[in-house]
N, C-alpha and C positions, 0 to 999 in steps of 0.2 A: 430215108434212114428210118430204119425198124428202132423201136424201143431198147430191142437187146443190143443192137449195135450202139446207138448212143450211150447206153449203161455201161458197155465194155468199154467205150472210149474213154467216157468219163472217169470211169474208176481208174483205167491205166494213168490217165493224166494226173488225176487228183494224187493218188498215191504218191507217184513221184513228187509232186508239189508241195504235200505235207512232209514227207519224207526230208526232203531238201532242207525245208526250213525248220524240223526237228518240232513239228505241230501235229504228229500221226499218233497222239496219245489214244484216242478212243476211237479213232477212224476205222470202220468196217465196209464203207464203200457208200456208192449211190443209191439212193431209193428211187424206184419207178415214179414216185410223188414229190422228188427232190424239188424245193422252191430255186429259182433262178429268174434271172431278167438277162435282158439283150441291152448292150451299150457299147457303142464306138467299136462296130464291127467284132464285137466279143461276147460269148455267151459266157455269163458270170453263174455260177453254182454257189449258193451259200446255204448256211448252217443256221441255225437258232442258237443263243448263247447259252452255254454248258451241254450243248449236245457233244462237243469233241474237246473243249479246253476251258479252263476257267475264265472267269469273267475279264480278268487283266488283258487276255488275248483279244479280246473285242469280238466281233462276229468274224467266223472263220469263212474265207470264201475263195475260190480260185477260178481264174480265167481260162477259158479256152479259145482261141483264135477262130472265127469263124473260118479262115482259109484252112487251118488244120483239119477242118471237117468237109473240106470240098468235096471228096469221094462219096460220102454218104449223105449229102443233102440234097434235097429235092430242087431243083431250079425254080420251080413254080412255088415251093413254100414259102413262108415267111423269112427263113434265114437265106434261102436260094437269091433274093435279090439284092442281098448285100454284097453278092461275090463280083 
């Protein structure tokens, strides 16, 4: 998976995720340096407080299932071992 593919996939999924939940106030997309973590076969991308929403919303994040990225993952990479 190239950085460009990852960012495009993330932007598509995150835009939909935030729009459905009415949380797309200041969302402009994923940065190349966006913080993330991996949990339960899910890539979770998150934002700092106040980056997108007021404090009352908490820390904005969105999950991406590893299975939805199967075509982009390198099987020998860190996420590929979760497939």
